[in-house]
PAZAPA-4460 file (N, C-alpha, C; in steps of 0.05 Angstrom, whole numbers, plus 32768, in hexadecimal, padded with zeros to 4 digits):
% residues 212
    n_x    n_y    n_z   ca_x   ca_y   ca_z    c_x    c_y    c_z   seq   type   mol
   7F9D   7FA0   7E88   7FA7   7FA5   7EA5   7FBF   7FB6   7EA9     1      X     A
   7FC0   7FC6   7EBF   7FD6   7FD9   7EBF   7FF0   7FCA   7EC7     2      X     A
   7FEC   7FB5   7ED6   8009   7FA8   7EDE   8013   7F97   7EC8     3      X     A
   8006   7F93   7EB2   8010   7F84   7E9C   801E   7F98   7E88     4      X     A
   801D   7FB2   7E8D   802A   7FC7   7E7D   8048   7FC6   7E84     5      X     A
   8058   7FCF   7E72   8074   7FD6   7E78   8074   7FEE   7E8C     6      X     A
   808D   7FF1   7E98   808F   8008   7EA8   808D   8023   7E97     7      X     A
   8098   8023   7E80   8095   803B   7E70   8078   8043   7E6A     8      X     A
   8069   802C   7E63   804B   8030   7E5F   803C   8038   7E76     9      X     A
   8043   802E   7E8D   8035   8032   7EA6   803B   8052   7EAD    10      X     A
   8051   805A   7EAA   8058   8075   7EB0   8048   8087   7E9C    11      X     A
   804A   8080   7E83   8038   8090   7E71   801B   8094   7E79    12      X     A
   8012   807C   7E7E   7FF5   807C   7E89   7FF0   808E   7E9F    13      X     A
   8002   808F   7EB3   8001   80A1   7EC9   8002   80BB   7EC5    14      X     A
   8013   80C5   7EB0   8017   80E0   7EAA   8002   80EB   7E95    15      X     A
   7FF1   80DA   7E8D   7FDD   80E2   7E77   7FC7   80F2   7E87    16      X     A
   7FB4   80FF   7E79   7F9E   810B   7E83   7F88   80FB   7E8C    17      X     A
   7F8A   80E2   7E8E   7F77   80CF   7E9A   7F7A   80D0   7EB7    18      X     A
   7F63   80D0   7EC7   7F66   80CF   7EE5   7F70   80B6   7EF0    19      X     A
   7F70   80A1   7EE2   7F7B   8088   7EEB   7F8D   807D   7ED2    20      X     A
   7FA5   8070   7EDF   7FAC   806A   7EF9   7FB6   8085   7F07    21      X     A
   7FAE   808A   7F21   7FB7   809F   7F31   7FC9   8096   7F4A    22      X     A
   7FC6   80A8   7F5B   7FD5   80A5   7F74   7FD2   808A   7F81    23      X     A
   7FB7   807E   7F81   7FB2   8065   7F8E   7FC0   804F   7F82    24      X     A
   7FBE   804D   7F67   7FCE   8036   7F58   7FEC   803A   7F5D    25      X     A
   7FF5   8053   7F5C   8011   8055   7F5F   801A   804E   7F7C    26      X     A
   8008   8054   7F90   8011   804F   7FAB   8014   802F   7FAE    27      X     A
   7FFE   8021   7FA1   8001   8002   7FA1   801C   7FF9   7F95    28      X     A
   8021   8005   7F7D   803A   7FFD   7F70   8052   8004   7F82    29      X     A
   8054   801A   7F8F   806A   8022   7F9F   806B   800D   7FB7    30      X     A
   8054   8007   7FC3   8056   7FF2   7FD8   8061   7FD8   7FCE    31      X     A
   8058   7FD0   7FB8   8061   7FB5   7FAC   807F   7FB8   7FA6    32      X     A
   8088   7FCA   7F9F   80A5   7FCD   7F9A   80B6   7FCE   7FB3    33      X     A
   80A9   7FDD   7FC8   80B5   7FD8   7FE2   80B8   7FBE   7FEF    34      X     A
   80A3   7FB0   7FEC   80A2   7F94   7FF4   80B5   7F84   7FE3    35      X     A
   80B9   7F89   7FCB   80C8   7F79   7FB8   80E7   7F7C   7FBF    36      X     A
   80ED   7F96   7FC8   8107   7F99   7FCD   8111   7F8B   7FE6    37      X     A
   80FF   7F8B   7FF9   8104   7F7B   8013   8106   7F5D   800C    38      X     A
   80F3   7F55   7FFB   80F5   7F39   7FF1   8110   7F33   7FE6    39      X     A
   811A   7F45   7FD2   8133   7F41   7FC7   814A   7F3E   7FDB    40      X     A
   8149   7F50   7FEF   815C   7F4F   8008   815C   7F34   8012    41      X     A
   8144   7F29   8016   8141   7F0B   8021   814F   7EFA   8010    42      X     A
   814B   7EFA   7FF7   815A   7EE9   7FE3   8176   7EEB   7FE6    43      X     A
   8182   7F04   7FEB   819D   7F07   7FEC   81A9   7F00   8008    44      X     A
   8198   7EF9   801A   819E   7EF4   8034   819B   7ED3   803D    45      X     A
   8181   7ECA   8037   817B   7EAF   8040   818D   7E9A   802F    46      X     A
   819A   7E89   8041   81A9   7E74   8037   81C3   7E7B   802C    47      X     A
   81CA   7E97   802B   81E4   7E9F   8023   81FA   7E9C   8037    48      X     A
   8212   7EA6   8030   8229   7EA3   8043   8221   7EB6   805F    49      X     A
   8228   7EA9   8074   8226   7EB9   8090   8206   7EB4   8099    50      X     A
   81F5   7EA7   8088   81D9   7EA7   808F   81D7   7E99   80AA    51      X     A
   81E7   7E84   80AD   81E2   7E72   80C4   81ED   7E82   80DF    52      X     A
   81FA   7E99   80DA   8204   7EA9   80F1   81EC   7EBA   80FC    53      X     A
   81D6   7EBB   80ED   81BF   7ECB   80F7   81B0   7EB8   810C    54      X     A
   81A5   7EC3   8123   8196   7EB4   8134   8180   7EA3   8129    55      X     A
   817F   7E8C   812F   8167   7E79   8126   814C   7E85   8121    56      X     A
   8146   7E92   8139   812C   7E9F   8139   8127   7EB8   8123    57      X     A
   813F   7EC3   811F   813E   7ED8   810B   8140   7ECD   80ED    58      X     A
   814B   7EB6   80EA   814D   7EA9   80D0   812F   7EA0   80CB    59      X     A
   8122   7E96   80DD   8106   7E8D   80DA   80F6   7EA6   80D1    60      X     A
   80F9   7EBC   80E0   80EB   7ED1   80DD   80ED   7EDE   80C1    61      X     A
   8108   7EDC   80B8   8110   7EE8   809E   8100   7ED6   8086    62      X     A
   8101   7EBE   808B   80F4   7EAB   8078   80D6   7EAF   8078    63      X     A
   80C9   7EAF   808D   80AE   7EB3   8090   80A5   7ECE   8086    64      X     A
   80B2   7EE5   808C   80AC   7EFE   8082   80AF   7EFE   8063    65      X     A
   80C2   7EF3   8059   80C8   7EF5   803C   80AE   7EE6   802C    66      X     A
   80A3   7ECF   8038   808D   7EC4   802C   8075   7ED5   802F    67      X     A
   8072   7EE6   8045   805C   7EF9   8045   805E   7F11   8034    68      X     A
   8078   7F19   8032   807B   7F2F   801F   8076   7F29   8002    69      X     A
   807D   7F10   7FF9   8076   7F07   7FE0   8056   7F07   7FDA    70      X     A
   8049   7EFF   7FEF   802B   7F02   7FEA   8020   7F1F   7FEB    71      X     A
   802B   7F2E   7FF8   8025   7F4C   7FF9   802A   7F57   7FDE    72      X     A
   8041   7F50   7FD2   8048   7F5B   7FB7   8032   7F52   7FA3    73      X     A
   8028   7F3B   7FA4   8010   7F33   7F92   7FF9   7F42   7F97    74      X     A
   7FF4   7F44   7FB3   7FD9   7F53   7FB8   7FDB   7F6F   7FB0    75      X     A
   7FF3   7F80   7FB4   7FF6   7F9A   7FAB   7FF4   7F9F   7F8D    76      X     A
   7FFC   7F8B   7F7E   7FFE   7F8C   7F63   7FDF   7F89   7F59    77      X     A
   7FCE   7F79   7F66   7FB4   7F7B   7F60   7FA5   7F95   7F64    78      X     A
   7FAF   7FA1   7F79   7FA1   7FBB   7F82   7FA9   7FCE   7F71    79      X     A
   7FBF   7FCE   7F64   7FC8   7FE2   7F4E   7FAF   7FE6   7F39    80      X     A
   7FA5   7FCE   7F30   7F8D   7FD0   7F1E   7F73   7FD4   7F2B    81      X     A
   7F6F   7FCC   7F45   7F57   7FCE   7F52   7F53   7FEC   7F58    82      X     A
   7F67   7FFB   7F5F   7F64   8016   7F63   7F5A   8025   7F4E    83      X     A
   7F62   801F   7F37   7F59   802E   7F1E   7F3B   802C   7F18    84      X     A
   7F2E   801A   7F26   7F10   8017   7F23   7F01   801D   7F3C    85      X     A
   7F0F   8024   7F52   7F03   8028   7F6C   7EEF   803B   7F6C    86      X     A
   7EF1   804F   7F5D   7EE0   8068   7F5E   7EC7   8064   7F4A    87      X     A
   7EC7   804E   7F39   7EB4   8049   7F27   7E96   804C   7F32    88      X     A
   7E8D   8041   7F48   7E76   8042   7F51   7E6B   805F   7F5A    89      X     A
   7E7E   806D   7F61   7E76   8088   7F6A   7E6F   8098   7F4D    90      X     A
   7E7E   8093   7F39   7E79   80A1   7F1F   7E5F   8099   7F17    91      X     A
   7E5A   807E   7F18   7E40   8074   7F0E   7E27   807F   7F1F    92      X     A
   7E2C   8081   7F39   7E18   808B   7F49   7E10   80A9   7F42    93      X     A
   7E23   80BB   7F3D   7E1F   80D6   7F36   7E10   80DA   7F1D    94      X     A
   7E0E   80C5   7F0D   7E00   80C5   7EF1   7DE2   80BD   7EF5    95      X     A
   7DDC   80B4   7F0C   7DC2   80AA   7F11   7DAE   80C1   7F0F    96      X     A
   7D92   80BD   7F08   7D7F   80D1   7F07   7D7A   80DF   7F22    97      X     A
   7D71   80F8   7F1F   7D6D   8107   7F3B   7D57   8119   7F37    98      X     A
   7D40   8110   7F26   7D2B   8121   7F24   7D17   8121   7F3D    99      X     A
   7D13   8109   7F45   7CFF   8106   7F59   7D0C   8103   7F79   100      X     A
   7CFF   8108   7F8D   7D09   8104   7FA4   7D13   80EA   7FAB   101      X     A
   7D06   80D4   7FA2   7D0D   80BA   7FA4   7D28   80B4   7F95   102      X     A
   7D2B   80C0   7F7D   7D42   80BD   7F6C   7D59   80CA   7F7C   103      X     A
   7D53   80E2   7F87   7D6A   80EE   7F94   7D72   80E0   7FAD   104      X     A
   7D61   80D0   7FBB   7D67   80C2   7FCE   7D79   80A9   7FC7   105      X     A
   7D70   809A   7FB2   7D7E   8085   7FA8   7D9E   808B   7FA0   106      X     A
   7D9C   80A4   7F92   7DB5   80AE   7F88   7DC9   80B3   7F9C   107      X     A
   7DBF   80C0   7FB0   7DCF   80CA   7FC7   7DDC   80AE   7FD8   108      X     A
   7DCA   809B   7FDC   7DD0   8084   7FEA   7DE4   8074   7FD9   109      X     A
   7DE3   8072   7FBE   7DF7   8064   7FAF   7E12   8073   7FAC   110      X     A
   7E10   8090   7FAD   7E29   809E   7FAF   7E38   8099   7FC8   111      X     A
   7E29   8097   7FDF   7E35   8091   7FF7   7E41   8076   7FFA   112      X     A
   7E34   8064   7FEE   7E3F   8046   7FEC   7E57   8045   7FDB   113      X     A
   7E56   8056   7FC5   7E6C   8056   7FB1   7E86   8063   7FBF   114      X     A
   7E81   8078   7FCD   7E98   8084   7FE0   7EA6   806D   7FF0   115      X     A
   7E94   8062   8001   7E9D   804C   8014   7EAE   8036   8004   116      X     A
   7EA1   802F   7FEE   7EB1   8018   7FE0   7ECA   8023   7FD3   117      X     A
   7ECA   803E   7FCC   7EE3   8047   7FBE   7EFB   8049   7FD2   118      X     A
   7EF4   804D   7FE9   7F0B   804E   7FFE   7F14   802F   8006   119      X     A
   7F04   801C   7FFF   7F0E   8003   8009   7F27   7FFB   7FFD   120      X     A
   7F2D   8000   7FE3   7F44   7FF7   7FD4   7F5D   8005   7FE0   121      X     A
   7F5C   8021   7FE2   7F75   802D   7FEE   7F79   8024   800B   122      X     A
   7F63   8021   8019   7F67   8016   8037   7F76   7FFD   8035   123      X     A
   7F6C   7FE9   8025   7F7A   7FD0   8022   7F98   7FD3   801B   124      X     A
   7F9D   7FE5   8008   7FB8   7FEB   8002   7FC9   7FF3   8019   125      X     A
   7FBE   8006   8027   7FCD   8011   8040   7FD3   7FFC   8051   126      X     A
   7FBF   7FEA   8056   7FC3   7FD3   8069   7FDB   7FC1   8060   127      X     A
   7FDD   7FBC   8044   7FF1   7FAB   803B   800C   7FB9   803E   128      X     A
   800D   7FD3   803A   8026   7FE3   803B   802F   7FE4   8058   129      X     A
   801C   7FE5   806B   8023   7FE7   8088   802D   7FCC   8090   130      X     A
   8024   7FB7   8087   802D   7F9B   808A   8049   7F97   8080   131      X     A
   8050   7FA3   806A   8068   7FA1   805E   807E   7FB0   8070   132      X     A
   8076   7FC8   8079   8087   7FD2   808F   808C   7FC2   80A8   133      X     A
   8079   7FB5   80AF   807A   7FA5   80C7   808D   7F8E   80C1   134      X     A
   808E   7F82   80A8   809F   7F6A   80A1   80BB   7F72   809B   135      X     A
   80C1   7F8D   8096   80D8   7F93   808C   80EF   7F94   80A0   136      X     A
   80EA   7F9B   80BB   80FC   7FA2   80CD   8112   7F8B   80CF   137      X     A
   810B   7F72   80CE   811D   7F5E   80D0   8132   7F5C   80BA   138      X     A
   8127   7F65   80A3   813B   7F66   8088   8150   7F7E   8090   139      X     A
   8147   7F92   809C   8159   7FA8   80A3   816D   7FA2   80B6   140      X     A
   8167   7F90   80CB   8178   7F86   80E1   818A   7F71   80D9   141      X     A
   817F   7F5E   80C7   818F   7F46   80C3   8196   7F40   80A5   142      X     A
   818A   7F51   8094   818C   7F4B   8077   81A9   7F52   8070   143      X     A
   81AF   7F45   8057   81CC   7F4B   804C   81D2   7F68   804D   144      X     A
   81E9   7F6F   805D   81EE   7F8A   805E   81F6   7F98   8044   145      X     A
   8200   7F89   8031   8206   7F96   8016   81EB   7F9D   8007   146      X     A
   81D4   7F97   8010   81BC   7F9F   8007   81AA   7FB0   8017   147      X     A
   81B7   7FBA   802E   81A7   7FCA   8041   819C   7FE4   8038   148      X     A
   81A8   7FF0   8023   8198   8004   8015   8180   7FFD   8008   149      X     A
   817D   7FE6   8000   8166   7FDC   7FF3   814F   7FD9   8006   150      X     A
   8158   7FD2   801F   8142   7FD0   8036   8139   7FED   8039   151      X     A
   814D   8002   8039   8143   801C   803E   8131   8026   802A   152      X     A
   8138   8020   8010   8125   802B   7FFA   810B   801C   7FFB   153      X     A
   810A   8002   8002   80F3   7FF5   8005   80E0   7FFF   8019   154      X     A
   80ED   8007   802F   80DF   8013   8045   80D3   802D   803D   155      X     A
   80DF   803F   8030   80D6   8059   8029   80BF   8053   8013   156      X     A
   80C2   8040   8000   80AA   803A   7FEE   8092   802E   7FFA   157      X     A
   8096   801E   800F   8080   8013   801E   8072   802A   802E   158      X     A
   8082   803A   8039   8074   8050   8047   8066   8063   8035   159      X     A
   8072   806B   801C   8065   8079   8009   8048   806E   7FFF   160      X     A
   804C   8052   7FFD   8033   8045   7FF7   801C   8047   800A   161      X     A
   8025   8046   8025   8011   8047   8039   8005   8064   803C   162      X     A
   8014   8078   803C   800A   8093   8041   7FFB   809A   8027   163      X     A
   8006   8091   800F   7FF8   809C   7FF5   7FDC   808D   7FF4   164      X     A
   7FDB   8073   7FFD   7FC1   8067   7FFB   7FAC   8076   800F   165      X     A
   7FB9   807C   8027   7FA6   808A   803B   7F9C   80A7   8031   166      X     A
   7FAD   80B3   8022   7FA3   80CC   8011   7F89   80C4   8005   167      X     A
   7F89   80B0   7FF8   7F6E   80AA   7FE8   7F57   80A1   7FFA   168      X     A
   7F5F   8093   8012   7F49   808E   8024   7F3F   80A6   8030   169      X     A
   7F4F   80BA   8038   7F47   80D2   8044   7F34   80E4   8030   170      X     A
   7F3C   80E4   8018   7F2E   80F7   8006   7F11   80EA   7FFF   171      X     A
   7F0E   80D0   7FFE   7EF4   80C4   7FFB   7EE5   80C7   8016   172      X     A
   7EF1   80C5   802C   7EE6   80C7   8045   7ED7   80E4   804A   173      X     A
   7EE1   80F6   803D   7ED7   8111   8043   7EBA   8112   8037   174      X     A
   7EB2   8103   8022   7E99   8104   8016   7E82   80F1   8021   175      X     A
   7E8C   80E3   8036   7E7A   80D0   8044   7E6B   80DC   805C   176      X     A
   7E52   80D9   805D   7E42   80E7   8072   7E3E   80D6   8089   177      X     A
   7E44   80BD   808A   7E41   80AB   80A1   7E59   80B0   80B4   178      X     A
   7E51   80C1   80CA   7E65   80C9   80DF   7E74   80B4   80EC   179      X     A
   7E65   80A0   80F2   7E70   8088   8101   7E85   807B   80F2   180      X     A
   7E7F   8075   80D9   7E8F   8069   80C6   7EA9   807B   80C2   181      X     A
   7EA5   8094   80BE   7EBA   80A9   80BC   7ECE   80A6   80D3   182      X     A
   7EC2   80A5   80EA   7ED2   80A7   8102   7EE4   808F   8105   183      X     A
   7ED8   8076   80FE   7EE5   805D   80FE   7EFF   805C   80E9   184      X     A
   7EF6   8066   80D3   7F0C   8066   80BD   7F21   807A   80C2   185      X     A
   7F19   8093   80CE   7F2D   80A6   80D3   7F40   809D   80E9   186      X     A
   7F36   808F   80FD   7F45   8082   8113   7F5A   8070   8107   187      X     A
   7F50   8060   80F5   7F62   804A   80E6   7F79   805B   80D8   188      X     A
   7F70   806E   80C8   7F84   807E   80BA   7F9B   8089   80CC   189      X     A
   7F93   8094   80E1   7FA6   80A1   80F4   7FB8   808A   8100   190      X     A
   7FAC   8075   810A   7FBC   8060   8112   7FCF   8052   8102   191      X     A
   7FC5   804F   80E9   7FD8   8046   80D3   7FF1   8056   80CD   192      X     A
   7FEC   8072   80CB   7FFE   8084   80C6   8013   8086   80DB   193      X     A
   8009   8088   80F3   801C   8088   810A   802E   806F   810E   194      X     A
   8022   8059   8108   802E   8040   810C   8044   803D   80F5   195      X     A
   803D   8047   80DD   804D   8047   80C7   8065   8057   80C7   196      X     A
   8061   806E   80D3   8075   8080   80D5   8089   8077   80EA   197      X     A
   8081   806D   8100   8091   8062   8116   80A3   804B   8108   198      X     A
   8095   8039   80F8   80A4   8020   80EB   80B7   802C   80D9   199      X     A
   80AF   803E   80C9   80C3   804B   80B4   80DD   8055   80C2   200      X     A
   80D8   8066   80D8   80ED   8071   80E6   80FF   805C   80F3   201      X     A
   80F3   8046   80FE   8103   8031   810A   8113   8021   80F6   202      X     A
   8108   801B   80E2   8117   800E   80CE   812D   8020   80C1   203      X     A
   8129   8037   80BA   813C   8049   80AF   8155   804E   80C3   204      X     A
   814D   804D   80DE   8162   8050   80F0   8176   8037   80EF   205      X     A
   816B   8021   80EC   817D   8005   80E9   818C   800A   80CE   206      X     A
   817E   8011   80BC   818C   8015   80A1   81A2   8027   80A2   207      X     A
   81A2   803F   80AD   81B7   8051   80AE   81CC   8047   80C1   208      X     A
   81C4   803C   80D7   81D9   802E   80E9   81E8   8019   80DA   209      X     A
   81DE   8008   80CC   81EE   7FF3   80BD   81FD   7FFF   80A4   210      X     A
   81F2   8017   809A   8202   8021   8084   821B   802D   8090   211      X     A
   8219   8038   80A9   8230   8047   80B5   8247   8033   80BC   212      X     A
***
């Protein structure tokens, strides 16, 4: 499993001439690190000095969001490995026989199903990274100010994971012939990107304000 490798081993795998792990796995890893940094800020905030000065509803939100972030970290680490095999069905379908019209039809259908399946994993990754961004704002606003830069780095990583995963969704979508399906996914891509960009800018604004 990729996630069981050391950091050095993982980087060596990425730089090799193997197509996997690629951008999808790296996006999931980036997202998990972004969530982990915010969780760390939570650990440096919750129950520490001055914590009781934070409004009660914000303390509750910090604690609830940290629990959610920890689950997202686990989910994204699973996706690091899932993404490396997401394209397998497409490759298998391309190897199917295509001598007769029936074989061509079956092969084409399998290829299309493979592409749809291949974009499910990066789409799931993008959703997890977007959720991370949604959870991070309270850490920027009320997290330990001495760790505010960690919130900023976590935000950048979560956004990188989001847009990086959506690159993979987009490239697989180009090969799909189902126009209705393409329109639905394309709309989801645009909505996720727009929301993610807005959240990133909102959080970074708070980070820079607290840095100043």
